[in-house]
Backbone as JSON Lines, residues from 0, in Angstrom:
{"i":0,"aa":"M","n":[-5.13,6.43,-38.27],"ca":[-4.21,6.92,-37.27],"c":[-4.05,5.85,-36.18]}
{"i":1,"aa":"T","n":[-2.83,5.53,-35.8],"ca":[-2.6,4.54,-34.76],"c":[-2.57,5.2,-33.39]}
{"i":2,"aa":"E","n":[-3.03,4.42,-32.42],"ca":[-3.04,4.93,-31.05],"c":[-1.67,4.72,-30.43]}
{"i":3,"aa":"P","n":[-1.28,5.62,-29.53],"ca":[0.01,5.44,-28.87],"c":[0.0,4.18,-28.01]}
{"i":4,"aa":"A","n":[1.17,3.57,-27.9],"ca":[1.29,2.36,-27.09],"c":[1.05,2.71,-25.62]}
{"i":5,"aa":"V","n":[0.34,1.81,-24.95],"ca":[0.08,2.0,-23.53],"c":[1.21,1.35,-22.75]}
{"i":6,"aa":"R","n":[1.85,2.13,-21.93],"ca":[2.95,1.6,-21.12],"c":[2.39,1.04,-19.82]}
{"i":7,"aa":"P","n":[2.86,-0.15,-19.44],"ca":[2.4,-0.7,-18.17],"c":[2.94,0.14,-17.01]}
{"i":8,"aa":"A","n":[2.19,0.15,-15.94],"ca":[2.63,0.88,-14.75],"c":[3.88,0.22,-14.2]}
{"i":9,"aa":"P","n":[4.77,1.02,-13.63],"ca":[5.98,0.41,-13.04],"c":[5.57,-0.47,-11.86]}
{"i":10,"aa":"P","n":[6.37,-1.48,-11.55],"ca":[6.02,-2.35,-10.44],"c":[5.97,-1.57,-9.13]}
{"i":11,"aa":"K","n":[5.04,-1.96,-8.3],"ca":[4.88,-1.32,-6.99],"c":[5.99,-1.81,-6.06]}
{"i":12,"aa":"A","n":[6.55,-0.9,-5.31],"ca":[7.59,-1.27,-4.35],"c":[6.99,-2.15,-3.26]}
{"i":13,"aa":"I","n":[7.75,-3.14,-2.84],"ca":[7.3,-4.05,-1.79],"c":[7.87,-3.57,-0.46]}
{"i":14,"aa":"A","n":[6.99,-3.35,0.51],"ca":[7.43,-2.95,1.84],"c":[8.22,-4.09,2.46]}
{"i":15,"aa":"T","n":[9.32,-3.77,3.12],"ca":[10.15,-4.78,3.75],"c":[10.77,-4.23,5.03]}
{"i":16,"aa":"P","n":[10.91,-5.06,6.04],"ca":[11.56,-4.61,7.27],"c":[13.08,-4.78,7.24]}
{"i":17,"aa":"C","n":[13.62,-5.22,6.12],"ca":[15.05,-5.49,6.01],"c":[15.86,-4.23,6.33]}
{"i":18,"aa":"V","n":[16.88,-4.42,7.19],"ca":[17.78,-3.32,7.55],"c":[19.22,-3.65,7.13]}
{"i":19,"aa":"M","n":[19.37,-4.64,6.25],"ca":[20.65,-5.05,5.7],"c":[21.62,-5.58,6.76]}
{"i":20,"aa":"V","n":[21.09,-6.13,7.82],"ca":[21.87,-6.83,8.84],"c":[21.4,-8.27,8.77]}
{"i":21,"aa":"C","n":[22.03,-9.06,7.93],"ca":[21.56,-10.4,7.64],"c":[22.38,-11.45,8.39]}
{"i":22,"aa":"A","n":[21.93,-11.75,9.59],"ca":[22.57,-12.78,10.41],"c":[21.46,-13.49,11.16]}
{"i":23,"aa":"V","n":[21.4,-14.79,11.04],"ca":[20.33,-15.55,11.68],"c":[20.81,-16.12,13.0]}
{"i":24,"aa":"D","n":[20.02,-15.91,14.03],"ca":[20.28,-16.44,15.36],"c":[19.93,-17.92,15.37]}
{"i":25,"aa":"G","n":[20.89,-18.76,15.72],"ca":[20.68,-20.2,15.72],"c":[19.63,-20.67,16.71]}
{"i":26,"aa":"E","n":[19.53,-20.01,17.86],"ca":[18.56,-20.42,18.87],"c":[17.12,-20.11,18.48]}
{"i":27,"aa":"S","n":[16.87,-18.88,18.07],"ca":[15.49,-18.47,17.77],"c":[15.11,-18.73,16.31]}
{"i":28,"aa":"G","n":[16.11,-18.8,15.42],"ca":[15.83,-18.94,14.0],"c":[15.41,-17.63,13.35]}
{"i":29,"aa":"L","n":[15.63,-16.52,14.04],"ca":[15.22,-15.21,13.53],"c":[16.44,-14.42,13.06]}
{"i":30,"aa":"C","n":[16.22,-13.6,12.03],"ca":[17.26,-12.69,11.57],"c":[17.48,-11.65,12.66]}
{"i":31,"aa":"L","n":[18.75,-11.36,12.98],"ca":[19.07,-10.39,14.01],"c":[18.82,-8.95,13.57]}
{"i":32,"aa":"G","n":[18.61,-8.75,12.29],"ca":[18.32,-7.4,11.78],"c":[16.84,-7.09,11.72]}
{"i":33,"aa":"C","n":[16.06,-8.03,11.17],"ca":[14.63,-7.73,10.95],"c":[13.69,-8.64,11.72]}
{"i":34,"aa":"F","n":[14.22,-9.7,12.34],"ca":[13.44,-10.64,13.15],"c":[12.47,-11.51,12.35]}
{"i":35,"aa":"R","n":[12.74,-11.64,11.04],"ca":[11.96,-12.6,10.24],"c":[12.66,-13.94,10.24]}
{"i":36,"aa":"T","n":[11.91,-15.0,9.94],"ca":[12.5,-16.32,9.77],"c":[13.09,-16.42,8.37]}
{"i":37,"aa":"L","n":[13.94,-17.41,8.16],"ca":[14.5,-17.61,6.81],"c":[13.39,-17.89,5.8]}
{"i":38,"aa":"K","n":[12.38,-18.64,6.21],"ca":[11.26,-18.95,5.31],"c":[10.53,-17.66,4.92]}
{"i":39,"aa":"E","n":[10.32,-16.77,5.88],"ca":[9.64,-15.5,5.57],"c":[10.5,-14.64,4.65]}
{"i":40,"aa":"I","n":[11.8,-14.6,4.91],"ca":[12.69,-13.8,4.06],"c":[12.69,-14.34,2.63]}
{"i":41,"aa":"A","n":[12.84,-15.65,2.5],"ca":[12.9,-16.27,1.16],"c":[11.6,-16.1,0.39]}
{"i":42,"aa":"G","n":[10.47,-16.14,1.07],"ca":[9.18,-16.07,0.39],"c":[8.53,-14.7,0.42]}
{"i":43,"aa":"W","n":[9.26,-13.68,0.86],"ca":[8.69,-12.35,1.06],"c":[7.98,-11.81,-0.18]}
{"i":44,"aa":"R","n":[8.57,-11.95,-1.33],"ca":[7.97,-11.42,-2.56],"c":[6.67,-12.12,-2.93]}
{"i":45,"aa":"A","n":[6.52,-13.37,-2.51],"ca":[5.33,-14.14,-2.87],"c":[4.16,-13.86,-1.92]}
{"i":46,"aa":"L","n":[4.42,-13.22,-0.78],"ca":[3.34,-12.94,0.16],"c":[2.47,-11.8,-0.36]}
{"i":47,"aa":"T","n":[1.22,-11.83,0.04],"ca":[0.32,-10.72,-0.32],"c":[0.65,-9.52,0.57]}
{"i":48,"aa":"D","n":[0.14,-8.36,0.22],"ca":[0.35,-7.17,1.04],"c":[-0.16,-7.4,2.46]}
{"i":49,"aa":"D","n":[-1.31,-8.05,2.59],"ca":[-1.88,-8.32,3.91],"c":[-1.01,-9.29,4.71]}
{"i":50,"aa":"E","n":[-0.46,-10.3,4.05],"ca":[0.41,-11.26,4.75],"c":[1.69,-10.57,5.22]}
{"i":51,"aa":"R","n":[2.26,-9.73,4.36],"ca":[3.47,-8.99,4.76],"c":[3.15,-8.05,5.92]}
{"i":52,"aa":"A","n":[2.01,-7.4,5.89],"ca":[1.62,-6.48,6.97],"c":[1.46,-7.24,8.28]}
{"i":53,"aa":"A","n":[0.92,-8.44,8.23],"ca":[0.73,-9.25,9.44],"c":[2.08,-9.64,10.03]}
{"i":54,"aa":"V","n":[3.02,-10.04,9.18],"ca":[4.36,-10.39,9.67],"c":[5.01,-9.15,10.28]}
{"i":55,"aa":"M","n":[4.93,-8.03,9.59],"ca":[5.56,-6.81,10.07],"c":[4.98,-6.36,11.41]}
{"i":56,"aa":"A","n":[3.68,-6.57,11.6],"ca":[3.05,-6.2,12.87],"c":[3.55,-7.07,14.01]}
{"i":57,"aa":"D","n":[3.96,-8.29,13.7],"ca":[4.43,-9.24,14.71],"c":[5.91,-9.06,15.07]}
{"i":58,"aa":"L","n":[6.66,-8.39,14.22],"ca":[8.12,-8.29,14.39],"c":[8.56,-7.67,15.72]}
{"i":59,"aa":"P","n":[7.95,-6.59,16.19],"ca":[8.42,-6.02,17.47],"c":[8.36,-7.02,18.63]}
{"i":60,"aa":"S","n":[7.36,-7.87,18.66],"ca":[7.25,-8.84,19.77],"c":[8.29,-9.96,19.64]}
{"i":61,"aa":"R","n":[8.8,-10.19,18.44],"ca":[9.79,-11.25,18.23],"c":[11.16,-10.9,18.82]}
{"i":62,"aa":"R","n":[11.41,-9.63,18.98],"ca":[12.71,-9.19,19.5],"c":[13.01,-9.87,20.84]}
{"i":63,"aa":"S","n":[11.98,-10.12,21.65],"ca":[12.17,-10.72,22.97],"c":[12.58,-12.21,22.88]}
{"i":64,"aa":"Q","n":[12.48,-12.79,21.68],"ca":[12.88,-14.18,21.48],"c":[14.38,-14.33,21.26]}
{"i":65,"aa":"V","n":[15.07,-13.2,21.11],"ca":[16.5,-13.21,20.84],"c":[17.24,-12.73,22.09]}
{"i":66,"aa":"D","n":[18.3,-13.45,22.44],"ca":[19.14,-13.06,23.57],"c":[19.66,-11.64,23.34]}
{"i":67,"aa":"P","n":[19.36,-10.72,24.26],"ca":[19.76,-9.31,24.07],"c":[21.26,-9.13,23.84]}
{"i":68,"aa":"S","n":[22.09,-10.02,24.33],"ca":[23.54,-9.88,24.13],"c":[23.93,-10.08,22.67]}
{"i":69,"aa":"K","n":[23.03,-10.63,21.85],"ca":[23.32,-10.84,20.42],"c":[22.93,-9.64,19.56]}
{"i":70,"aa":"L","n":[22.2,-8.71,20.16],"ca":[21.72,-7.55,19.39],"c":[22.65,-6.38,19.46]}
């Protein structure tokens, strides 16, 4: 008797601060939607859960780096 095939678990969803407002502020270099840098956005999938959590914890303080008239 053959054993049933084992199905791999579906991929785990990656937490992201993306709000689908993708515009980078030239002065600060931060996205006006999520306040990540282009490097962080491009490499987001490669970061570990802990690295993503550290970036996400820092995002609220980054808002002050952007001219409020741009938000």
